[in-house]
ZALOBA-381142 format. One record per residue (C-alpha): z, y, x; residue in one letter; residue number from 1. Coordinates in nm, 3 decimals. Each point is the difference from the previous one (the first is absolute). Example, Ala and Ser with C-alpha at 12.3 -4.5 7.8 and 13.67 -1.06 7.14 Angstrom:
ZALOBA-381142
      pz      py      px lumza tiro
   0.780  -0.450   1.230     a    1
  -0.066   0.344   0.137     s    2
//
This chain:
ZALOBA-381142
      pz      py      px lumza tiro
  -1.501   1.587   2.781     x    1
  -0.049   0.216  -0.312     x    2
   0.289   0.007  -0.256     x    3
  -0.004  -0.243  -0.282     x    4
   0.191   0.029  -0.329     x    5
   0.252  -0.294  -0.027     x    6
  -0.022  -0.185  -0.335     x    7
   0.200  -0.251  -0.183     x    8
  -0.144  -0.224  -0.271     x    9
   0.217  -0.073  -0.302     x   10
  -0.131  -0.324  -0.146     x   11
  -0.169  -0.191   0.281     x   12
  -0.175  -0.273  -0.193     x   13
  -0.342  -0.157   0.022     x   14
  -0.166   0.330  -0.060     x   15
   0.194   0.148   0.301     x   16
  -0.081  -0.289   0.225     x   17
  -0.366  -0.031  -0.093     x   18
  -0.106   0.362  -0.035     x   19
   0.265   0.254   0.108     x   20
   0.103  -0.159   0.324     x   21
  -0.359  -0.014   0.154     x   22
  -0.035   0.364  -0.128     x   23
   0.309   0.119   0.180     x   24
  -0.084  -0.201   0.308     x   25
  -0.328   0.183   0.038     x   26
   0.129   0.345  -0.129     x   27
  -0.036   0.311   0.230     x   28
   0.278   0.198  -0.158     x   29
   0.245  -0.255  -0.132     x   30
   0.235  -0.270   0.127     x   31
   0.175  -0.272  -0.198     x   32
   0.353  -0.043   0.119     x   33
   0.188  -0.145  -0.299     x   34
  -0.042  -0.230  -0.304     x   35
   0.207  -0.117  -0.304     x   36
  -0.026  -0.324  -0.186     x   37
   0.221  -0.135  -0.276     x   38
   0.159  -0.247   0.238     x   39
   0.135   0.133   0.335     x   40
  -0.078  -0.334   0.183     x   41
  -0.352   0.024  -0.114     x   42
  -0.029   0.357   0.105     x   43
   0.135  -0.083   0.346     x   44
  -0.242  -0.294   0.033     x   45
  -0.298   0.220  -0.094     x   46
   0.107   0.287   0.225     x   47
   0.023  -0.241   0.299     x   48
  -0.328  -0.165  -0.078     x   49
  -0.186   0.335  -0.015     x   50
   0.200   0.186   0.265     x   51
   0.154   0.252  -0.241     x   52
   0.322   0.143   0.142     x   53
   0.213   0.025  -0.311     x   54
   0.061  -0.220  -0.305     x   55
   0.215   0.046  -0.311     x   56
   0.045  -0.150  -0.341     x   57
  -0.102   0.193  -0.301     x   58
   0.365   0.031  -0.092     x   59
   0.062   0.166   0.330     x   60
  -0.258   0.274  -0.059     x   61
   0.268   0.271   0.031     x   62
   0.079  -0.128   0.350     x   63
  -0.369   0.014   0.097     x   64
  -0.032   0.353  -0.136     x   65
   0.291   0.113   0.221     x   66
  -0.212  -0.075   0.311     x   67
  -0.104   0.342   0.122     x   68
  -0.287  -0.152   0.205     x   69
  -0.182  -0.091  -0.324     x   70
  -0.190   0.302  -0.128     x   71
  -0.208  -0.147  -0.277     x   72
   0.027  -0.284  -0.258     x   73
  -0.289  -0.199  -0.142     x   74
   0.109  -0.150  -0.335     x   75
  -0.187  -0.315  -0.086     x   76
   0.253  -0.175  -0.222     x   77
  -0.072  -0.117  -0.352     x   78
  -0.068   0.296  -0.225     x   79
   0.349  -0.011  -0.161     x   80
   0.151   0.114   0.324     x   81
  -0.231   0.285   0.094     x   82
   0.206   0.255  -0.180     x   83
   0.340  -0.092   0.133     x   84
  -0.130  -0.061   0.354     x   85
  -0.190   0.328   0.023     x   86
   0.283   0.203  -0.134     x   87
   0.243  -0.160   0.238     x   88
  -0.230   0.043   0.303     x   89
  -0.077   0.367  -0.096     x   90
   0.367   0.086  -0.035     x   91
   0.061  -0.156   0.348     x   92
  -0.248   0.251   0.139     x   93
  -0.289  -0.241   0.049     x   94
  -0.361   0.069  -0.081     x   95
  -0.134  -0.257  -0.249     x   96
  -0.331  -0.162  -0.082     x   97
   0.005  -0.227  -0.305     x   98
  -0.240  -0.278  -0.099     x   99
  -0.183   0.042  -0.331     x  100
   0.095   0.017  -0.278     x  101
   0.239   0.275   0.091     x  102
   0.271  -0.134  -0.233     x  103
   0.051  -0.180  -0.339     x  104
  -0.076   0.310  -0.210     x  105
  -0.073   0.374   0.016     x  106
   0.364   0.093  -0.043     x  107
   0.097  -0.186   0.317     x  108
  -0.295   0.163   0.184     x  109
   0.114   0.349  -0.098     x  110
   0.355  -0.070   0.134     x  111
  -0.132  -0.118   0.330     x  112
  -0.212   0.311   0.027     x  113
   0.302   0.219  -0.077     x  114
   0.218  -0.162   0.270     x  115
  -0.283   0.047   0.250     x  116
  -0.007   0.368  -0.079     x  117
   0.381   0.034   0.023     x  118
   0.019  -0.177   0.334     x  119
  -0.307   0.146   0.151     x  120
  -0.119  -0.345   0.106     x  121
  -0.362  -0.098  -0.029     x  122
  -0.113  -0.232  -0.274     x  123
  -0.335  -0.180  -0.005     x  124
  -0.146  -0.257  -0.228     x  125
  -0.182  -0.295   0.155     x  126
  -0.333   0.017  -0.177     x  127
  -0.161  -0.169   0.294     x  128
  -0.355  -0.008  -0.126     x  129
  -0.043   0.373   0.044     x  130
  -0.017  -0.092   0.371     x  131
  -0.250  -0.279  -0.048     x  132
  -0.318   0.053   0.197     x  133
  -0.232  -0.083  -0.296     x  134
   0.192   0.235  -0.235     x  135
  -0.023   0.270   0.267     x  136
  -0.378  -0.050   0.031     x  137
  -0.042   0.017  -0.382     x  138
   0.209   0.314  -0.019     x  139
  -0.219   0.171   0.267     x  140
  -0.312  -0.075  -0.203     x  141
   0.165   0.152  -0.303     x  142
   0.146   0.302   0.175     x  143
  -0.333   0.069   0.167     x  144
  -0.158   0.018  -0.350     x  145
  -0.255  -0.273   0.080     x  146
   0.022  -0.168  -0.338     x  147
   0.032   0.324  -0.192     x  148
   0.266   0.070  -0.264     x  149
   0.210  -0.303  -0.076     x  150
  -0.070  -0.162  -0.345     x  151
   0.185  -0.335  -0.005     x  152
   0.154  -0.267   0.227     x  153
   0.171  -0.332   0.001     x  154
   0.265  -0.141   0.229     x  155
   0.099  -0.360  -0.063     x  156
   0.242  -0.229   0.171     x  157
   0.031  -0.369  -0.088     x  158
   0.251  -0.234   0.160     x  159
   0.133  -0.348  -0.092     x  160
   0.344   0.115  -0.095     x  161
   0.157  -0.347  -0.042     x  162
  -0.092  -0.080   0.363     x  163
   0.216   0.281   0.131     x  164
   0.287  -0.086   0.231     x  165
   0.203   0.286  -0.149     x  166
   0.216  -0.185  -0.242     x  167
   0.127   0.329  -0.147     x  168
  -0.343   0.110  -0.096     x  169
   0.042  -0.164  -0.343     x  170
   0.357   0.121  -0.050     x  171
  -0.025   0.313  -0.210     x  172
   0.351   0.116   0.097     x  173
  -0.107  -0.003   0.365     x  174
  -0.359   0.105  -0.022     x  175
  -0.017   0.235  -0.298     x  176
  -0.341  -0.110  -0.101     x  177
  -0.273  -0.256   0.086     x  178
  -0.358   0.066   0.095     x  179
   0.038   0.375  -0.095     x  180
   0.282   0.051   0.259     x  181
  -0.147  -0.228   0.259     x  182
  -0.379   0.055  -0.016     x  183
  -0.111   0.266  -0.249     x  184
   0.219   0.259   0.164     x  185
  -0.214  -0.035   0.332     x  186
  -0.318   0.054  -0.205     x  187
   0.146   0.293  -0.189     x  188
   0.100   0.171   0.321     x  189
  -0.343  -0.063   0.161     x  190
  -0.181   0.167  -0.290     x  191
   0.244   0.298   0.010     x  192
  -0.047   0.026   0.377     x  193
  -0.377  -0.008  -0.024     x  194
   0.008   0.258  -0.278     x  195
   0.308   0.217   0.059     x  196
  -0.001   0.209  -0.304     x  197
   0.250  -0.007  -0.299     x  198
  -0.025  -0.261  -0.272     x  199
  -0.065   0.099  -0.356     x  200
   0.125  -0.326  -0.148     x  201
   0.046  -0.365   0.057     x  202
  -0.037  -0.311  -0.212     x  203
   0.070  -0.364   0.076     x  204
  -0.026  -0.356  -0.131     x  205
   0.188  -0.294   0.135     x  206
   0.044  -0.372  -0.066     x  207
   0.213  -0.144  -0.158     x  208
   0.036   0.278  -0.266     x  209
   0.260   0.056  -0.120     x  210
   0.220  -0.104   0.294     x  211
   0.274  -0.234  -0.097     x  212
   0.338   0.090   0.138     x  213
   0.027  -0.064   0.379     x  214
  -0.372  -0.077   0.006     x  215
  -0.242   0.143   0.249     x  216
  -0.352   0.126  -0.051     x  217
  -0.249  -0.228   0.184     x  218
  -0.296   0.224  -0.063     x  219
   0.006   0.385  -0.030     x  220
  -0.295   0.238  -0.020     x  221
   0.041   0.374   0.002     x  222
  -0.255   0.259  -0.095     x  223
   0.054   0.334   0.187     x  224
  -0.158   0.311  -0.152     x  225
  -0.014   0.273   0.265     x  226
  -0.019   0.369  -0.056     x  227
  -0.340   0.027   0.175     x  228
  -0.164  -0.249  -0.243     x  229
   0.023  -0.307   0.223     x  230
   0.117  -0.314  -0.174     x  231
   0.154  -0.281   0.209     x  232
   0.099  -0.357  -0.090     x  233
   0.278  -0.161   0.196     x  234
   0.057  -0.373  -0.052     x  235
   0.254  -0.240   0.135     x  236
  -0.002  -0.364  -0.088     x  237
   0.209  -0.306   0.102     x  238
  -0.293  -0.226  -0.113     x  239
  -0.308  -0.078   0.207     x  240
  -0.088  -0.022   0.362     x  241
   0.148   0.252   0.250     x  242
  -0.259   0.271  -0.026     x  243
  -0.037   0.381   0.001     x  244
  -0.289   0.214  -0.134     x  245
  -0.055   0.368   0.036     x  246
  -0.290   0.192  -0.160     x  247
  -0.033   0.379  -0.026     x  248
  -0.289   0.153  -0.189     x  249
  -0.111   0.366   0.023     x  250
  -0.281   0.210  -0.139     x  251
  -0.204  -0.060   0.328     x  252
   0.084  -0.369   0.081     x  253
   0.267  -0.258   0.048     x  254
   0.206  -0.185   0.258     x  255
   0.128  -0.358  -0.030     x  256
   0.210  -0.238   0.203     x  257
   0.153  -0.351  -0.067     x  258
   0.299  -0.165   0.175     x  259
   0.066   0.311   0.198     x  260
   0.381  -0.017   0.011     x  261
   0.076  -0.226   0.293     x  262
   0.069   0.148   0.347     x  263
  -0.255  -0.085   0.272     x  264
  -0.246  -0.144  -0.254     x  265
  -0.361   0.101   0.020     x  266
  -0.106   0.158  -0.328     x  267
  -0.355   0.064  -0.132     x  268
  -0.025   0.332  -0.177     x  269
  -0.287   0.051  -0.237     x  270
  -0.109   0.343  -0.108     x  271
  -0.284   0.181  -0.169     x  272
  -0.052   0.365   0.084     x  273
  -0.294   0.185  -0.140     x  274
  -0.168  -0.315  -0.122     x  275
   0.024  -0.156   0.349     x  276
   0.182  -0.330   0.033     x  277
   0.197  -0.056   0.323     x  278
   0.258  -0.247   0.132     x  279
   0.258   0.072   0.268     x  280
   0.238  -0.236   0.172     x  281
   0.345   0.119   0.095     x  282
   0.284  -0.182   0.165     x  283
   0.339   0.084  -0.148     x  284
   0.282   0.123   0.227     x  285
   0.363  -0.096  -0.056     x  286
   0.094   0.234  -0.288     x  287
   0.366  -0.103   0.033     x  288
   0.012   0.125   0.355     x  289
  -0.188   0.320  -0.083     x  290
   0.251   0.063  -0.289     x  291
   0.302  -0.055   0.217     x  292
  -0.137   0.219   0.286     x  293
  -0.081   0.277  -0.254     x  294
   0.354  -0.005  -0.131     x  295
   0.144   0.000   0.351     x  296
  -0.219   0.294   0.093     x  297
   0.123   0.198  -0.291     x  298
   0.355  -0.062   0.118     x  299
  -0.076   0.094   0.362     x  300
  -0.195   0.312  -0.094     x  301
   0.210   0.093  -0.305     x  302
  -0.308   0.025  -0.217     x  303
  -0.049  -0.121  -0.367     x  304
  -0.037  -0.359  -0.048     x  305
  -0.341  -0.137  -0.102     x  306
   0.116  -0.151  -0.328     x  307
   0.291   0.173  -0.160     x  308
   0.260  -0.123  -0.242     x  309
  -0.169   0.210  -0.268     x  310
  -0.317  -0.194   0.046     x  311
   0.202  -0.324  -0.043     x  312
   0.158   0.145  -0.319     x  313
  -0.341   0.070  -0.153     x  314
  -0.112  -0.360   0.063     x  315
   0.333  -0.129  -0.138     x  316
  -0.029   0.193  -0.322     x  317
  -0.342  -0.170  -0.057     x  318
   0.106  -0.353   0.062     x  319
   0.319   0.047  -0.208     x  320
  -0.230   0.015  -0.300     x  321
  -0.010  -0.383  -0.014     x  322
   0.378  -0.009  -0.068     x  323
   0.000   0.258  -0.283     x  324
//
């Protein structure tokens, strides 16, 4: 049997159960051997149910990090605890992958990056949609020059925020921001991934504006002005049906996809290249599994991680604009 990197998940909630657990169960390079939950009894119950060897409470994180068998930590706690959890894990000699957003603000991100450099432990930000099959297909069309020089693009994510089971989502102290931190950041990262050149400037609008104290944005739109002339719009909204839209226009054509963000879903991609309209159907793979395997591979091979802390910091500086 080939070696697998042994992981612990810090913050094993519904996201961990629904999305991360299946990803680990099918991963080629990674194995989940430990979880934490706020309550130890709950952690033990979940570990038994899903055949996970080790269980800890969040208050016993230090004990978990003492386990030498655990090589890497996946942090999927509420955003407030990304900074402290990452630093504690890195200082314990563990490689760390952090759910987006990287932290509550750019200052916290910079501190995490610095500790990663000091310890020599790998740090990756879980911008999972970079591994999405539809996004990969669109990126290849762009990189192959099929739609010419990029002109403009939109990436929108709508989700019924009040229906979320994450009760902390509307607690600013816990989340840091609303639709911007939860949804817009995904769209910002996708546009930056598809067009990986420096930004010239960024502007944003959000609702409500101004934000009352402790209040969260429920709609946030960012305009990204790139150095190669491409202009992208990234939108996150807690209003409307669960829906994603991606459109990229170039001098020679365009590519478009709707509701492309769900693993294993069939997605119809529409494109026009040289005046010729085409449709193409693609079935998404599990981008959570691909993300975990990519991080594990970078650990095993001692190669750079696919999505660095510096990438997370750039995205964080953009979403921080809603709180200024």
